[in-house]
Every structure is written in C-alpha cells, then in structure tokens.
DSSP file (Angstrom, degrees, kcal/mol; ACC not computed):
  #  RESIDUE AA STRUCTURE BP1 BP2  ACC     N-H-->O    O-->H-N    N-H-->O    O-->H-N    TCO  KAPPA ALPHA  PHI   PSI    X-CA   Y-CA   Z-CA
    1    1 A M              0   0    0      0, 0.0    59,-0.1     0, 0.0     2,-0.0   0.000 360.0 360.0 360.0 137.8  105.2  -93.1  -28.8
    2    2 A G        -     0   0    0     57,-0.2    57,-2.6     1,-0.1     2,-0.3  -0.071 360.0-113.0 -86.8-171.8  102.9  -90.4  -27.3
    3    3 A K  E     -A   58   0A   0     55,-0.3    85,-2.4    56,-0.0     2,-0.4  -0.891  16.3-146.0-125.9 158.1  102.3  -89.3  -23.8
    4    4 A V  E     -AB  57  87A   0     53,-3.2    53,-2.7    -2,-0.3     2,-0.6  -0.963   4.7-148.2-124.7 139.4   99.3  -89.5  -21.5
    5    5 A A  E     -AB  56  86A   0     81,-3.3    81,-2.0    -2,-0.4     2,-0.5  -0.947  19.4-172.8-105.7 122.1   98.1  -87.0  -18.9
    6    6 A A  E     -AB  55  85A   0     49,-2.7    49,-3.1    -2,-0.6     2,-0.7  -0.968  15.2-152.8-119.5 123.9   96.5  -88.7  -15.9
    7    7 A R  E     -AB  54  84A   0     77,-2.6    76,-3.1    -2,-0.5    77,-1.7  -0.865  22.3-166.6 -94.3 118.2   94.7  -86.7  -13.1
    8    8 A I  E     - B   0  82A   0     45,-2.5     2,-0.6    -2,-0.7    74,-0.2  -0.900  16.7-137.9-115.8 132.5   95.0  -88.9  -10.0
    9    9 A K  E     - B   0  81A   0     72,-3.5    72,-2.3    -2,-0.4     2,-0.5  -0.786  21.1-172.6 -89.7 121.3   93.0  -88.4   -6.8
   10   10 A V  E     -CB  51  80A   0     41,-3.2    41,-2.6    -2,-0.6    70,-0.2  -0.964   6.5-159.6-117.4 117.4   95.2  -88.9   -3.7
   11   11 A M  E     - B   0  79A   0     68,-2.4    67,-3.3    -2,-0.5    68,-1.3  -0.850  13.2-138.2 -97.6 124.2   93.5  -88.9   -0.3
   12   12 A P  E     - B   0  77A   0      0, 0.0    65,-0.2     0, 0.0    64,-0.1  -0.378  22.0-114.8 -73.6 160.7   95.6  -88.3    2.7
   13   13 A Q  S    S-     0   0    0     63,-2.1    64,-0.1     1,-0.1    63,-0.0   0.788  90.0  -3.5 -67.8 -28.8   95.1  -90.3    5.9
   14   14 A S  S >  S-     0   0    0     62,-0.3     3,-1.4    35,-0.1    35,-0.2  -0.977  72.1-102.7-157.2 165.6   93.9  -87.4    7.9
   15   15 A P  T 3  S+     0   0    0      0, 0.0    -1,-0.0     0, 0.0    -2,-0.0   0.690 113.9  67.6 -66.5 -16.8   93.4  -83.6    7.8
   16   16 A E  T 3  S+     0   0    0      2,-0.1     2,-0.1     3,-0.0    32,-0.0   0.564  72.3 115.1 -80.2  -8.6   96.6  -83.2    9.9
   17   17 A V  S <  S-     0   0    0     -3,-1.4     2,-0.8     1,-0.1     3,-0.1  -0.420  75.0-119.7 -66.9 133.1   98.8  -84.4    7.0
   18   18 A D     >  -     0   0    0      1,-0.2     4,-2.3    -2,-0.1     5,-0.2  -0.648  24.9-162.0 -73.2 109.0  101.2  -81.7    5.6
   19   19 A L  H  > S+     0   0    0     -2,-0.8     4,-2.3     1,-0.2    -1,-0.2   0.807  85.6  55.0 -69.4 -30.7  100.0  -81.5    2.0
   20   20 A D  H  > S+     0   0    0      2,-0.2     4,-1.8     1,-0.2    -1,-0.2   0.931 111.5  44.3 -66.4 -44.1  103.2  -79.7    0.8
   21   21 A A  H  > S+     0   0    0      2,-0.2     4,-2.2     1,-0.2    -2,-0.2   0.890 112.7  52.5 -66.1 -39.2  105.4  -82.5    2.2
   22   22 A L  H  X S+     0   0    0     -4,-2.3     4,-2.2     1,-0.2    -2,-0.2   0.906 106.7  53.0 -63.4 -41.1  103.0  -85.2    0.8
   23   23 A T  H  X S+     0   0    0     -4,-2.3     4,-2.1     1,-0.2    -1,-0.2   0.906 109.0  49.7 -60.1 -42.1  103.2  -83.6   -2.6
   24   24 A E  H  X S+     0   0    0     -4,-1.8     4,-2.3     1,-0.2    -1,-0.2   0.907 109.8  50.5 -63.5 -42.1  107.0  -83.8   -2.4
   25   25 A R  H  X S+     0   0    0     -4,-2.2     4,-1.4     1,-0.2    -2,-0.2   0.870 108.9  52.3 -65.2 -35.9  106.9  -87.4   -1.4
   26   26 A L  H  X S+     0   0    0     -4,-2.2     4,-0.6     2,-0.2     3,-0.2   0.921 109.6  49.0 -64.4 -43.2  104.6  -88.2   -4.3
   27   27 A E  H >< S+     0   0    0     -4,-2.1     3,-0.9     1,-0.2    -2,-0.2   0.906 111.0  50.1 -61.6 -41.8  107.0  -86.5   -6.7
   28   28 A D  H 3< S+     0   0    0     -4,-2.3    -1,-0.2     1,-0.2    -2,-0.2   0.772 108.0  54.7 -67.3 -26.0  109.9  -88.5   -5.3
   29   29 A A  H 3< S+     0   0    0     -4,-1.4    -1,-0.2    -3,-0.2    -2,-0.2   0.572  79.6 120.5 -85.8  -9.7  108.0  -91.8   -5.6
   30   30 A L    <<  -     0   0    0     -3,-0.9     3,-0.1    -4,-0.6    37,-0.1  -0.227  66.4-116.4 -59.7 140.9  107.3  -91.4   -9.4
   31   31 A P    >   -     0   0    0      0, 0.0     3,-1.8     0, 0.0    -1,-0.1  -0.312  48.4 -74.3 -69.6 162.7  108.6  -94.2  -11.6
   32   32 A E  T 3  S+     0   0    0      1,-0.2     3,-0.1    -2,-0.0     0, 0.0  -0.301 120.2  26.1 -59.7 137.0  111.2  -93.3  -14.2
   33   33 A G  T 3  S+     0   0    0      1,-0.3     2,-0.3    -3,-0.1    -1,-0.2   0.320 100.1 104.0  92.5  -7.9  109.8  -91.3  -17.2
   34   34 A A    <   +     0   0    0     -3,-1.8     2,-0.3    23,-0.1    -1,-0.3  -0.810  43.2 176.1-107.3 148.2  106.8  -89.9  -15.2
   35   35 A K  E     -D   56   0A   0     21,-1.8    21,-3.3    -2,-0.3     2,-0.6  -0.995  31.0-120.1-148.3 151.2  106.5  -86.3  -14.0
   36   36 A I  E     -D   55   0A   0     -2,-0.3    19,-0.2    19,-0.2     3,-0.1  -0.804  21.4-175.5 -90.7 123.9  103.9  -84.2  -12.2
   37   37 A S  E     -     0   0A   0     17,-2.9     2,-0.3    -2,-0.6    -1,-0.2   0.797  68.4 -14.8 -89.7 -30.4  102.9  -81.2  -14.2
   38   38 A R  E     -D   54   0A   0     16,-0.9    16,-3.1     2,-0.0     2,-0.4  -0.974  55.2-142.2-163.5 160.0  100.6  -79.6  -11.6
   39   39 A T  E     -D   53   0A   0     -2,-0.3     2,-0.2    14,-0.3   -32,-0.0  -0.975  15.7-166.5-134.1 120.9   98.8  -80.5   -8.4
   40   40 A D  E     -D   52   0A   0     12,-1.8    12,-2.9    -2,-0.4     2,-0.4  -0.661   8.8-146.2 -99.2 159.3   95.3  -79.2   -7.5
   41   41 A R  E     -D   51   0A   0     -2,-0.2     2,-0.4    10,-0.2    10,-0.2  -0.986  13.6-174.7-126.8 137.5   93.7  -79.4   -4.1
   42   42 A E  E     -D   50   0A   0      8,-2.2     8,-2.8    -2,-0.4     2,-0.2  -0.997  27.6-119.2-134.8 133.2   90.0  -79.9   -3.4
   43   43 A D  E     +D   49   0A   0     -2,-0.4     6,-0.2     6,-0.2     3,-0.1  -0.463  30.8 176.1 -65.2 135.3   88.1  -79.8   -0.2
   44   44 A V  E     -     0   0A   0      4,-3.1     2,-0.3     1,-0.2    -1,-0.2   0.811  51.2 -56.5-104.4 -67.1   86.4  -83.1    0.6
   45   45 A A  E >  S+D   48   0A   0      3,-0.8     3,-2.4     0, 0.0    -1,-0.2  -0.916 106.0  18.9-175.0 151.2   84.8  -82.9    4.0
   46   46 A F  T 3  S-     0   0    0      1,-0.3     3,-0.1    -2,-0.3    -3,-0.0   0.814 131.2 -50.2  52.5  38.0   85.5  -82.1    7.7
   47   47 A G  T 3  S+     0   0    0      1,-0.3     2,-0.4   -33,-0.0    -1,-0.3   0.409 103.2 135.7  84.5  -2.8   88.8  -80.4    6.8
   48   48 A L  E <   - D   0  45A   0     -3,-2.4    -4,-3.1   -35,-0.0    -3,-0.8  -0.657  36.0-164.4 -82.7 132.0   90.1  -83.2    4.6
   49   49 A I  E     - D   0  43A   0     -2,-0.4     2,-0.3    -6,-0.2    -6,-0.2  -0.969   7.6-145.3-120.8 128.9   91.7  -82.0    1.4
   50   50 A A  E     - D   0  42A   0     -8,-2.8    -8,-2.2    -2,-0.5     2,-0.4  -0.690  11.6-136.8 -90.4 144.4   92.3  -84.3   -1.6
   51   51 A L  E     -CD  10  41A   0    -41,-2.6   -41,-3.2    -2,-0.3   -10,-0.2  -0.818  12.4-166.8 -96.9 141.1   95.4  -83.8   -3.8
   52   52 A F  E     - D   0  40A   0    -12,-2.9   -12,-1.8    -2,-0.4     2,-0.2  -0.692  10.0-175.0-127.1  78.2   94.9  -84.2   -7.6
   53   53 A P  E     - D   0  39A   0      0, 0.0   -45,-2.5     0, 0.0     2,-0.7  -0.542  19.2-141.3 -72.6 138.6   98.3  -84.4   -9.2
   54   54 A T  E     -AD   7  38A   0    -16,-3.1   -17,-2.9   -47,-0.2   -16,-0.9  -0.911  22.9-162.0 -98.5 116.6   98.3  -84.4  -13.0
   55   55 A V  E     -AD   6  36A   0    -49,-3.1   -49,-2.7    -2,-0.7     2,-0.6  -0.855  11.4-148.8-107.6 131.4  101.0  -86.9  -14.1
   56   56 A I  E     +AD   5  35A   0    -21,-3.3   -21,-1.8    -2,-0.4   -51,-0.2  -0.880  29.4 166.3 -98.1 122.1  102.6  -87.0  -17.5
   57   57 A I  E     -A    4   0A   0    -53,-2.7   -53,-3.2    -2,-0.6   -23,-0.1  -0.930  41.6 -92.2-133.6 156.1  103.6  -90.6  -18.5
   58   58 A P  E     -A    3   0A   0      0, 0.0     2,-1.3     0, 0.0   -55,-0.3  -0.409  43.0-112.8 -65.0 145.5  104.6  -92.4  -21.7
   59   59 A D        +     0   0    0    -57,-2.6     2,-0.3    -2,-0.1   -57,-0.2  -0.680  69.8 124.3 -82.3  94.5  101.7  -94.0  -23.5
   60   60 A E    >   -     0   0    0     -2,-1.3     3,-1.9   -59,-0.1    -3,-0.0  -0.889  67.2 -58.5-145.5 173.1  102.6  -97.7  -23.1
   61   61 A A  T 3  S+     0   0    0     -2,-0.3    -1,-0.1     1,-0.2     0, 0.0  -0.233 117.9  35.9 -56.6 142.0  101.3 -101.0  -21.8
   62   62 A G  T >  S-     0   0    0      3,-0.1     3,-2.2    -3,-0.0    -1,-0.2   0.085  86.2-160.0  99.5 -23.0  100.3 -100.8  -18.2
   63   63 A G  T <   -     0   0    0     -3,-1.9     3,-0.4     1,-0.3     4,-0.2  -0.207  65.7 -11.6  53.3-123.6   99.0  -97.3  -18.3
   64   64 A T  T 3> S+     0   0    0      1,-0.2     4,-2.8     2,-0.1     3,-0.3   0.397 104.8 102.9 -92.4   1.8   98.9  -95.6  -14.9
   65   65 A E  H <> S+     0   0    0     -3,-2.2     4,-2.8     1,-0.2     5,-0.2   0.878  79.5  51.2 -56.6 -42.9   99.4  -98.7  -12.8
   66   66 A A  H  > S+     0   0    0     -3,-0.4     4,-2.1     1,-0.2    -1,-0.2   0.899 113.4  45.5 -63.2 -39.7  103.0  -98.0  -12.0
   67   67 A V  H  > S+     0   0    0     -3,-0.3     4,-2.6    -4,-0.2    -2,-0.2   0.931 112.9  50.0 -68.8 -45.3  102.2  -94.5  -10.8
   68   68 A E  H  X S+     0   0    0     -4,-2.8     4,-2.3     1,-0.2    -2,-0.2   0.927 112.3  47.6 -58.6 -46.1   99.2  -95.7   -8.8
   69   69 A D  H  X S+     0   0    0     -4,-2.8     4,-1.1    -5,-0.2    -1,-0.2   0.900 111.7  50.4 -62.6 -41.3  101.3  -98.4   -7.1
   70   70 A A  H  < S+     0   0    0     -4,-2.1     3,-0.5    -5,-0.2    -2,-0.2   0.920 111.6  47.7 -63.2 -43.6  104.1  -95.9   -6.3
   71   71 A F  H >< S+     0   0    0     -4,-2.6     3,-1.5     1,-0.2    -2,-0.2   0.873 106.1  58.0 -66.2 -37.1  101.6  -93.4   -4.8
   72   72 A R  H 3< S+     0   0    0     -4,-2.3    -1,-0.2     1,-0.3    -2,-0.2   0.790 103.2  54.9 -63.0 -26.8   99.9  -96.1   -2.7
   73   73 A N  T 3< S+     0   0    0     -4,-1.1     2,-0.3    -3,-0.5    -1,-0.3   0.424  84.4 106.8 -88.3   1.3  103.3  -96.9   -1.1
   74   74 A V  S X  S-     0   0    0     -3,-1.5     3,-1.4    -4,-0.2   -48,-0.1  -0.619  81.0-103.2 -81.8 137.8  103.9  -93.2    0.0
   75   75 A D  T 3  S+     0   0    0     -2,-0.3     3,-0.1     1,-0.2    -1,-0.1  -0.275 103.3  21.1 -57.3 144.0  103.5  -92.5    3.8
   76   76 A D  T 3  S+     0   0    0      1,-0.2   -63,-2.1   -64,-0.1     2,-0.6   0.521  88.2 130.3  73.9  10.2  100.2  -90.8    4.8
   77   77 A V  E <   +B   12   0A   0     -3,-1.4    -1,-0.2   -65,-0.2     3,-0.1  -0.852  31.1 179.4 -96.0 124.2   98.3  -91.8    1.6
   78   78 A E  E     -     0   0A   0    -67,-3.3     2,-0.3    -2,-0.6    -1,-0.2   0.885  65.4  -7.6 -86.6 -46.9   94.9  -93.4    2.4
   79   79 A S  E     -B   11   0A   0    -68,-1.3   -68,-2.4     2,-0.0     2,-0.4  -0.989  52.0-153.1-152.8 158.9   93.8  -94.1   -1.2
   80   80 A V  E     +B   10   0A   0     -2,-0.3     2,-0.3   -70,-0.2   -70,-0.2  -0.998  19.4 168.9-136.4 127.9   94.6  -93.5   -4.8
   81   81 A D  E     -B    9   0A   0    -72,-2.3   -72,-3.5    -2,-0.4     2,-0.5  -0.998  36.3-117.4-139.8 141.8   92.2  -93.4   -7.7
   82   82 A V  E     +B    8   0A   0     -2,-0.3   -74,-0.2   -74,-0.2     3,-0.1  -0.676  29.0 179.8 -77.2 127.1   92.5  -92.3  -11.4
   83   83 A D  E     -     0   0A   0    -76,-3.1     2,-0.3    -2,-0.5   -75,-0.2   0.871  63.8  -5.6 -93.6 -48.5   90.2  -89.3  -12.0
   84   84 A E  E     -B    7   0A   0    -77,-1.7   -77,-2.6     2,-0.0    -1,-0.4  -0.991  56.2-167.7-148.2 150.2   90.8  -88.6  -15.7
   85   85 A V  E     +B    6   0A   0     -2,-0.3     2,-0.3   -79,-0.2   -79,-0.2  -0.997  16.5 158.0-140.5 137.9   93.1  -89.8  -18.4
   86   86 A G  E     -B    5   0A   0    -81,-2.0   -81,-3.3    -2,-0.3     2,-0.2  -0.991  37.9-108.9-156.2 152.0   93.8  -88.4  -21.8
   87   87 A R  E      B    4   0A   0     -2,-0.3   -83,-0.2   -83,-0.2    -2,-0.0  -0.522 360.0 360.0 -78.7 148.7   96.4  -88.4  -24.6
   88   88 A I              0   0    0    -85,-2.4   -84,-0.2    -2,-0.2    -1,-0.1   0.339 360.0 360.0-127.4 360.0   98.5  -85.3  -25.2
C-alpha cells in the first residue's frame, strides 16, 4: 500500500491564536499512521494567517477524512479544507 501527501488548509479562529501552539495541537490530534511532514503559513487578510500542514497518510479507503475530522476538533480551528492531494 502506498502513501498520500495531503496539503490541508487550517484557518484559526482569530489573528490572536498562537500558531506554534496550534501546530502542536494539530500534530497531537493526528490519527494513527499519519504524520505532518511540514507546515507552511500564508497571510490571508487583516493579520489572519492560515496554516497549511502537509500530512502523510496511508493510501486507503476514506482518504483524508480522518485527518480533516481530527483537525476540526482541535481548539481554535475555524475551518479545515483539503488544498492538494497526491500520491508519493
């Protein structure tokens, strides 16, 4: 079975959210078998910065749903959207 790299856009609830702490909480929330290989940051507007963690997951049924659900349940997360997905 192969692996998939998914770049996921995570929007914090406000510009005041500590992005380093949020990144740690996202890593802690990952389902078994998934890991974050890198996290990029991009300015959105009005001081708000989006996180773009690239998550490596096994290529199996369900795809990125488990990771998306885990990220949605993390404190200070406003929204979660898949940006890109590709096999590695």
